[in-house]
C-alpha positions in Angstrom: 194.5 3.0 -84.5 197.7 4.7 -83.1 196.5 8.1 -84.4 193.0 7.5 -83.1 194.3 6.7 -79.6 196.6 9.7 -79.6 194.0 12.1 -80.9 191.5 10.6 -78.4 193.9 11.5 -75.6 194.3 15.0 -76.9 190.5 15.5 -77.3 189.9 14.2 -73.7 192.7 16.4 -72.3 191.2 19.5 -73.9 187.6 18.7 -73.0 186.6 18.3 -76.7 184.2 15.5 -76.2 182.5 16.1 -79.6 185.8 15.2 -81.3 186.2 12.2 -79.1 183.1 10.3 -80.4 184.6 9.2 -83.8 187.9 8.5 -82.1 186.1 6.1 -79.6 184.0 4.6 -82.4 187.0 3.7 -84.6 188.6 1.2 -82.2 185.2 -0.3 -81.4 184.4 -0.8 -85.1 187.9 -2.2 -85.6 187.4 -4.7 -82.8 184.0 -5.6 -84.3 185.6 -6.3 -87.6 188.4 -8.4 -86.0 185.8 -10.3 -83.9 183.6 -11.1 -86.9 186.5 -12.0 -89.1 188.1 -14.2 -86.4 184.8 -16.0 -85.7 184.3 -16.7 -89.4 187.9 -17.9 -89.8 187.7 -20.1 -86.7 184.4 -21.7 -87.8 184.7 -21.8 -91.6 187.6 -20.2 -93.6 189.2 -17.0 -94.7 187.3 -16.8 -98.0 184.1 -15.3 -96.5 186.2 -12.7 -94.6 188.0 -11.6 -97.8 184.6 -11.5 -99.6 183.1 -9.3 -96.9 186.1 -7.0 -96.9 185.8 -6.6 -100.6 182.1 -5.8 -100.3 182.8 -3.2 -97.7 185.6 -1.6 -99.7 183.3 -1.5 -102.8 180.5 0.1 -100.8 183.0 2.6 -99.4 184.1 3.5 -103.0 180.6 3.9 -104.3 179.3 5.9 -101.3 182.5 7.8 -100.9 182.3 9.0 -104.5 178.8 10.4 -103.9 180.1 12.2 -100.8 183.0 13.7 -102.7 180.8 14.9 -105.4 178.4 16.5 -102.9 175.5 14.2 -103.7 174.6 13.4 -100.0 172.5 16.5 -99.5 173.1 19.5 -97.4 173.7 19.0 -93.6 174.6 15.3 -94.0 178.3 15.5 -93.9 178.6 14.2 -90.4 176.3 11.2 -91.1 178.3 10.5 -94.3 181.5 10.6 -92.3 180.2 8.1 -89.8 178.9 5.8 -92.6 182.3 5.9 -94.3 184.0 5.3 -91.0 182.0 2.2 -90.4 182.7 0.8 -93.9 186.4 1.5 -93.8 187.2 0.6 -90.2 185.2 -2.7 -90.2 187.0 -3.6 -93.5 190.3 -2.8 -91.8 189.4 -5.1 -88.9 188.4 -7.9 -91.2 191.7 -7.6 -93.1 193.6 -7.6 -89.8 191.9 -10.7 -88.6 192.8 -12.5 -91.8 196.5 -12.1 -91.2 197.4 -12.9 -87.6 200.2 -15.5 -88.0 202.6 -16.9 -90.5 204.0 -20.4 -89.9 202.7 -20.3 -86.3 204.4 -16.9 -85.4 202.2 -14.0 -84.5 202.1 -11.2 -87.2 200.7 -7.7 -86.8 200.4 -5.3 -89.6 200.3 -2.3 -87.3 201.5 -1.3 -83.9 198.8 0.0 -81.6 196.3 -2.0 -83.7 198.4 -5.1 -82.7 197.3 -5.2 -79.1 193.7 -4.5 -80.2 194.0 -7.4 -82.7 195.5 -9.7 -80.2 193.0 -8.8 -77.5 190.0 -9.4 -79.9 191.4 -12.6 -81.5 192.2 -14.1 -78.0 188.7 -13.1 -76.7 186.9 -14.7 -79.6 189.0 -17.8 -79.5 188.4 -18.0 -75.8 184.7 -17.6 -76.3 184.8 -20.5 -78.9 186.8 -22.5 -76.3 189.9 -22.6 -78.6 192.2 -20.4 -76.5 192.8 -20.5 -72.7 195.2 -17.7 -72.0 193.4 -15.0 -70.0 196.7 -13.5 -68.8 197.7 -12.6 -72.3 194.3 -11.0 -72.9 194.6 -8.9 -69.8 198.1 -7.8 -70.8 197.2 -6.6 -74.3 194.1 -4.8 -72.9 196.3 -3.1 -70.4 198.8 -2.0 -73.2 196.0 -0.4 -75.2 194.4 1.3 -72.2 197.8 2.5 -71.0 198.5 4.1 -74.4 195.2 6.1 -74.3 195.8 7.0 -70.6 199.3 8.3 -71.2 198.3 10.1 -74.5 195.6 11.9 -72.4 198.1 12.7 -69.6 200.7 13.9 -72.1 198.3 16.2 -73.9 196.9 17.5 -70.6 200.5 18.1 -69.3 201.5 19.8 -72.5 198.5 22.1 -72.3 199.1 22.9 -68.6 202.9 23.1 -68.2 204.2 23.1 -71.7 207.3 21.0 -72.5 208.1 20.7 -68.8 205.5 17.8 -68.8 208.4 15.8 -70.3 210.0 15.8 -66.8 207.8 13.0 -65.7 208.7 10.5 -68.5 212.3 11.7 -68.3 212.4 10.8 -64.5 210.9 7.4 -65.3 213.6 6.8 -68.0 216.4 7.9 -65.6 215.0 5.6 -62.9 214.6 2.6 -65.3 218.1 3.3 -66.6 219.5 3.3 -63.0 217.7 0.1 -62.1 218.9 -1.6 -65.3 
């Protein structure tokens, strides 16, 4: 998800909206997988989540092998990509939902995916009336949105003023250092 957010920022900064679609779809599918996995875990157990993840990975392997061997037919590469993206990213979201804490301590298996995971798990638990912290939900949504916004600004700045775009974060670092 870190790479998707970074690439999304670059695509937006360079007005390459066609490239942005799969990069927007990936976090949405990831969140869908986390939401589905969290709901199942909260209402039943982890076992169906692992089974669903295994089924998605098996489907990815079977369909992916036909794509690799060119058996999808001409002109279907983009559709095949999106089908494989759905299978892989939803499976990734399910896996992430199944490991969110150890001995009561929050655990994240990735970095930018972590705020997306926390945001989705908190939202689902809140919807199921098992979590009450809206402030935490807003914080992690803000972290992820900020990452995409600053990735976009950084790519735009690099395109427009080259490495001098680093003057803005450098000034922020100097100011924070002085305040500290």
